[in-house]
N, C-alpha and C positions, 0 to 999 in steps of 0.2 A: 350389780344393777341396785340402783335404788327403787326403794319401797316409793310409790308415791302418798305424800301428804294430802289428807282429805280435813275436812274440817275438824278441830278438838272434840274428841270422844267416838269419831267415827271407826269403824274398822281400817279404814284406809292408812290412818295415822298411826296402828301399832306398827312396829317394826321388829321382827323376829332375829334381826342381827344385832348382837351384843355389843353396844360401846367400849366394854371392858375389853372381851377378844380382841375387836377390831383396833384398836389403839397400841394392845399390849403387842399384838402382831406386827404394828408397823414400828415399835419403839426397836422390836427384836430384830426385824431385819435392817432398820436405819444403823444400829452399831455394827453389825456385821458390813453393812454398806461400806462404813467409813474405814474398816480396818481393812476391807479390799482397795480401799483407794491408797491407803499407804502401805500396803506390800507392792502395789503396780508400781508407788512411786520409787521405793526403796529397790526393786527389781529393775527399774531404768535409770537410775541415780548409779547402783553397782554394776551394770552392764556398760556405762558411759565411763566410767573412771577407770576401769581396769581390763586387761584384756584375761581371758578365762582358758586357755588353751590347756595349762595345765589342771586345772579344774575340770578341765572337758575330758582329760584324757584317763581322769583318776573315777570321776562318777558317772560318766557317760554322758550326764545331763548337764547344762550348766545353770547352777542354782539360782543365777541371776534371772535367764528364762523361764526358769521353773516356777519362781515366784512371781513372775511377770503372768505365767498363765493360769496358775492357781487364784491368783487376784483378779484377772478378767474373770475367770470364770464365777467364782464369787461374789462379783459386782454384776454380771448377769443376772443370777437367779436369786440374788437380795433384792436387786432393782424390782423382779417380778414380784417378789411379796411385800414390798413396800408399796407398789403401786396398786398392785391388787389388791390388797387389804385396803386402802384408800377408797378405791374406786369401787369396791366391791365386785371385782370383777372375776368371774368363775376361772374363764380360760387362765387368766396370770396364775392364779390360786392353784390350780392345776398343774401347770407349767414347776411352780417353784415344789409342791409337793412330790410329783415325778421323781424332779431331781433330786430331792433329799432324799428320797427312799432309794435312787440308784446308789448315789454316794455312800449311804449307810451300809449298804449290800457289799458294796465293793471293798469298803474298808472291813465288813464282817470277813468276807470269801480270804482277803489278803490275811486278817488273821489267823485265822484257819489255816491257811496253806503254809503259812509262817510255822505255823506250830507243829503239822503234819511233816511237813520236807523240812526239818531244821537241821539238817546234815548236807541238804542243797544251799541251804541260807547261810549257812557257815562256811562252807564254802565258796558262796558268792562274798562274803565277806573277806575273806581272807585274800582273795583277789583284788579286792579292792584296796585293803591295805599295802597290799604289795603294789600296787599301783601307785599309792600316796609316798611310800619307799623311794621309789622311781623318782620321781617327780620332786622330791623333798625340797630342792631349792630352785627349779621353776618359780615359784607363788608364793608369796611372803605369806599371804593368808592361808597356805594349806600348810607353809611349815609353822605357821604360830599353831594352829589346830591340833597337828601332828605333837607339836611340843607340850601342849596344854594336854592332850589324851594321854599322854607317857608319864608325865609328870601326875595327873592325878590319881591314873591308875596304879604308878608303882611300875611301870614296864617298859620293854623295850623290843622295839622288832614287831614282827607278826607273828612267830611261832616261837623265836627266840633272839637274842641281839645279833647273829650272824646274819640276819637277813637284811642287815644295811651294806652289806657289801653288794647287794642289788642296785645300789646306788651308785652311777660313776663315781662320785667325791669320794665315797666311803669304800672303794673296792678293792679287796685286799690283793690284786694282782700286782705283780714285779715293776711291769711298766706304767702303772697307774703314778702320773707325775704330782697328784693331788698332796697338798699340805695334810690331807685330814683322811691320809691312806690308812685303812685297816681299824677306822674309829667310828664312832658313834658319835650321835649329837649329844649335848652337855643335857638334853632333859633324859636321858637316862640316867643321868647321874645319881649313887644316894647322898645327898648334902648332910653335913653335921649340923644338928639341929643348932650350935651357936655359931653356924657361918651365915652372914647376911649378905655378903658378895658371891656372887656367883663366878667361877670359873668356867668361863665357857670352853677351854681347852681339856676339860677334866675327862673326855672320853677319848684321848688321843691313845690309839695302838691297842685301846681293848678289845678290837677281834682276833687278835695274836693271842692273846690269854688264856688259858684253858678254861673252863665254864667255872670251878671252885674258884679260882684265882680273881677271876674277871667280878664274880659275886660278891667281893668285896669293895669293889669300886662302884661296880652300876646295877642297876636292876637287869638281871639275864632273863629271867622268863616274859614271854610274848604276851602283846594286848589281847589276843584272840581270848586266850584262857582268862585271862581277866575280867574281860567286858562276859563273856559268858557266865564266870561268876557271879559278878555283880549284878548280871540279869536275874540269875537264881534267888541271890538275896533280898533280891527289891521289886517282887513281884508283885506285892500288895502296892506300891507304890506306882508301879507300872500299870495294875488293873485300877486306880485311881485316876491315871492320865486317860486311860482310853476311855473309862466311864464319865470323865470330865468332858471328853472330846462329842461322845456319843449322846449325853442329855441335852444338849442345844439344839442338836439335829431332832432327837425325840419331841422335844417342845415345840420347834419350828413345825414336826409333821402334825401334831396334835392341835395346835392352835388352828393352822389353815384347814386341818379337815373339818374342826368346829365351825369354822367359818364359811366353809363352803354348803356344808349341811343348814346353816342359817341361812344363807343366802338362797338355796332351791327352795327351802319353807316360804321365804318372802315374796319368790316368785310365783309358787303355786298361790299363796294368798291374792296376790295382785290379781293372777289368772281369774280366780274365784269370783273377785269383787267387778271384774270385769262383764265377767258370763251375766251375774246376778243383777247388773246396772242396766246390762242391754235387755235383758228379759224382765220386766216387773212382775209378771205373771208368778215366775220362781220363788 
């Protein structure tokens, strides 16, 4: 609500609502409002351009749909913040403030539960990686993601390189007609530093070799242990990312709460002026 403006110098001309807080809150929400539109657009484009059956089987949630849902919720919340700050509307600002508080608490709860139940989280990640191995050839984006992860972390499979036998193309059964029988993807291979051309058949027959023999040609350790070790060695980086996600939410909460209090003071001033203007003897 806007304070009524009276003659210059009168009490009604004074506003408790700070223009700095008002437009800073608007700019804050407007930036994230634009980001939400981009997220929705990317999600719609990804959903229209490709089928996501393999991704759904591995991740339980289509990433494109998840991106659209998060973007839509972010759009609604930031819209409340934008309009609420410009119109000085307490209802919209309180909605924005409550939504941010709920999101922040959910993130905090998820982080605590992930830390407390780390073993269950590890089992969940193991199941997810095994599913990605099974569907490796069914989705090119999923395949590129797995290859990138194995090359980046220097690993192969979930627990060990023989996990690739879960994939129908790399399975070691005698009746498997695939040319890649008992092999592993090229991203498992240890490449010489002076080799610039990648031999995509370098993983041929590696599952038939013993662990020590295979380790001369491919990464034999699984990606789960490599991922856990990476997390332990990059706790400060992950903490910085978590803090970077939390700070904008806390800033939004702080600015919205300050503005709500200022609007309430403005309403009290208006009511005071109306009361004393209608009662000349007071």
